[in-house]
C-alpha positions in Angstrom: 49.2 83.5 109.0 47.8 84.6 105.6 50.0 85.0 102.6 49.1 88.8 102.7 50.4 88.9 106.3 53.7 87.5 105.1 54.2 90.0 102.3 56.7 92.1 104.2 58.7 89.5 106.2 62.0 87.8 105.7 61.8 84.1 105.1 64.5 81.6 106.1 64.9 77.9 105.5 65.7 75.0 107.8 65.0 71.3 108.1 66.2 70.9 111.7 62.8 71.1 113.3 61.9 69.1 116.5 59.7 69.4 119.5 58.6 73.0 118.8 62.1 74.3 118.2 64.2 75.1 115.1 68.0 75.0 114.7 69.1 77.2 111.9 72.0 76.1 109.6 75.2 78.0 109.7 74.7 80.1 106.6 71.2 81.1 107.6 72.3 81.8 111.1 75.0 84.2 109.9 72.5 86.1 107.8 70.1 86.3 110.7 72.6 87.5 113.3 75.3 89.3 111.4 73.6 90.7 108.3 70.0 91.4 109.6 71.2 92.0 113.2 68.4 90.0 114.8 68.6 89.4 118.5 67.0 87.3 121.2 63.2 87.8 121.5 62.7 89.0 117.9 60.3 87.2 115.6 61.3 85.7 112.2 59.7 83.3 109.8 61.1 79.9 108.6 59.9 77.4 106.1 60.7 73.6 106.1 60.5 73.5 102.3 57.6 70.9 102.7 54.7 73.3 102.8 54.9 74.8 106.3 55.9 78.3 107.3 56.7 78.8 111.0 56.4 82.0 113.0 59.2 81.9 115.6 60.9 83.7 118.4 64.7 83.8 118.7 65.7 82.2 122.0 69.5 81.9 121.4 72.1 83.4 119.1 75.5 81.7 118.9 78.4 82.1 116.5 77.3 79.3 114.1 73.7 78.7 114.9 70.5 80.4 115.9 67.8 78.6 118.0 64.2 79.4 117.5 60.9 78.6 119.3 57.9 78.0 117.1 54.9 80.2 118.1 52.7 79.6 115.0 52.4 77.4 111.9 50.7 77.8 108.6 50.7 75.0 106.0 50.2 75.8 102.3 49.1 73.6 99.4 51.5 73.0 96.5 49.2 73.9 93.6 51.6 72.6 90.9 52.9 69.5 92.5 51.8 67.6 89.4 53.6 70.0 87.0 57.2 69.5 85.9 59.0 72.0 83.7 61.4 70.3 81.3 64.0 72.9 80.5 67.0 72.5 78.1 70.4 73.8 79.0 70.6 77.2 77.2 73.7 78.8 75.7 73.5 81.6 78.2 73.8 80.5 81.8 72.4 83.8 82.9 69.2 83.4 80.8 68.8 79.8 82.0 69.2 80.8 85.6 66.8 83.7 85.1 64.1 81.3 83.8 64.7 78.9 86.7 64.5 81.7 89.3 61.3 83.3 87.9 59.5 80.0 87.5 60.1 79.3 91.2 58.8 82.8 92.1 55.7 82.0 90.2 55.1 78.7 92.0 56.8 75.9 89.9 58.4 73.4 92.1 59.5 70.5 89.8 62.2 70.8 87.1 63.8 68.4 84.7 66.9 69.9 83.0 68.0 68.1 79.9 70.6 68.2 77.1 68.8 68.6 73.8 70.4 67.7 70.4 71.1 71.4 69.9 72.3 72.2 73.4 75.6 74.0 73.4 76.3 74.2 77.1 75.9 70.6 78.2 76.0 69.0 81.7 74.7 69.9 85.1 75.3 72.4 87.8 72.9 71.0 90.4 74.6 72.6 93.4 74.3 76.1 91.9 70.8 75.6 90.6 69.6 74.4 94.0 71.1 77.5 95.6 69.3 79.7 93.1 65.9 78.0 93.6 66.2 78.0 97.4 66.9 81.7 97.3 64.0 82.3 94.9 61.7 80.2 97.2 62.6 82.4 100.2 62.4 85.7 98.3 59.0 84.9 97.0 57.7 83.6 100.3 57.1 80.1 99.0 57.0 77.1 101.3 58.0 74.3 98.9 61.7 73.7 98.2 62.0 73.1 94.4 63.2 69.7 93.1 65.6 69.7 90.2 66.8 66.6 88.3 69.1 66.4 85.3 68.8 64.0 82.4 71.2 63.6 79.6 68.6 63.6 76.8 65.0 64.1 76.1 64.5 60.4 75.7 64.3 60.0 79.5 61.4 62.5 79.6 59.6 60.7 76.8 59.6 57.5 78.9 57.9 59.2 81.9 54.2 58.4 82.6 52.1 61.5 82.2 50.8 64.1 79.8 53.4 66.0 77.7 52.9 69.5 76.5 55.2 70.7 73.7 55.2 74.4 72.9 54.8 75.3 69.2 54.2 78.9 68.0 52.0 77.6 65.2 49.8 75.3 67.4 46.0 75.9 67.1 45.4 75.7 70.8 46.6 78.2 73.3 47.9 76.9 76.7 45.6 79.1 78.7 42.5 77.9 76.8 43.5 74.3 77.0 44.0 74.4 80.7 40.7 76.2 81.3 38.8 73.6 79.2 40.4 70.5 80.7 39.2 69.7 84.2 41.4 66.6 84.4 44.6 68.7 84.6 44.9 68.2 88.3 44.6 64.4 88.1 47.5 64.0 85.6 51.3 64.3 85.9 52.0 67.1 83.4 55.3 67.7 81.7 55.9 71.1 80.0 58.7 70.7 77.4 60.6 73.7 76.2 63.1 73.9 73.3 66.5 75.5 73.3 67.8 78.2 71.1 67.0 77.1 67.5 64.3 74.7 68.8 64.3 71.0 69.2 65.7 68.8 66.5 63.4 67.0 64.0 64.2 63.7 65.7 63.2 65.1 69.1 60.0 66.5 67.7 59.2 63.2 66.0 59.8 61.3 69.2 57.4 63.6 71.0 54.6 63.1 68.4 52.1 62.0 71.1 52.5 65.3 73.0 49.9 68.0 73.1 50.9 70.9 70.9 50.1 74.3 72.6 51.0 77.9 71.9 51.9 80.7 74.3 51.7 83.8 72.1 51.3 84.4 68.4 54.9 85.7 68.1 58.1 83.8 68.6 59.6 83.9 72.1 63.1 83.3 73.4 63.4 80.1 75.4 63.7 81.8 78.7 60.8 84.1 77.9 58.6 81.1 77.0 59.4 79.3 80.2 58.5 82.3 82.4 55.4 83.0 80.3 54.1 79.5 80.8 54.8 79.7 84.6 52.9 83.1 84.6 49.9 81.6 82.8 49.7 78.7 85.3 50.1 81.0 88.3 47.1 83.2 87.2 44.7 80.3 86.6 42.5 78.8 89.3 43.0 75.1 88.5 41.3 73.8 91.7 
């Protein structure tokens, strides 16, 4: 099953997979049977969120569950397993969720959401964010369920082992050029740190003084645009 072959299919998600069969959860079952009107004998595709996509045949449709038989499996590599997008809470929930959704569509699977000093909308909405990223995974035919964590400040990110990238409009190095010229990118844990509206505070920038400063474009971008632009640059590069 090539990615091209999957371009026009519906993708569902389940973790209840055993002995060649898949039990679909209630919400997915409802969509399969009542919304899409699939019946016994039809083929649908399911991901386990761990890299595999299964081609299946429907063998039973009940009121709250659909049972599938696996007829084919394809496993995909997570190209960006070592990349984490560190995203601040934004003033606009819509813009924040847009950035999260589009990053998943472009292949990003690890997220750290944090409160910055200049964050206005603080706190976490992990249940909602997980629903958004799961839907984006299925819509874009991805096979890895994104992981989202929340930390109360950027200090927790600073303490993590790995390479930090801080986006600065005035940086001398462009992200694309840096990635092309550094063959060790795949061997490191990489944290891409984005600022909120108004940017990071002077203290936060000072605390991140060991980070690599990189630019995305010559002009200033909104936070959500910068996040999606970085994801797009990564998705277009062959970093193998």
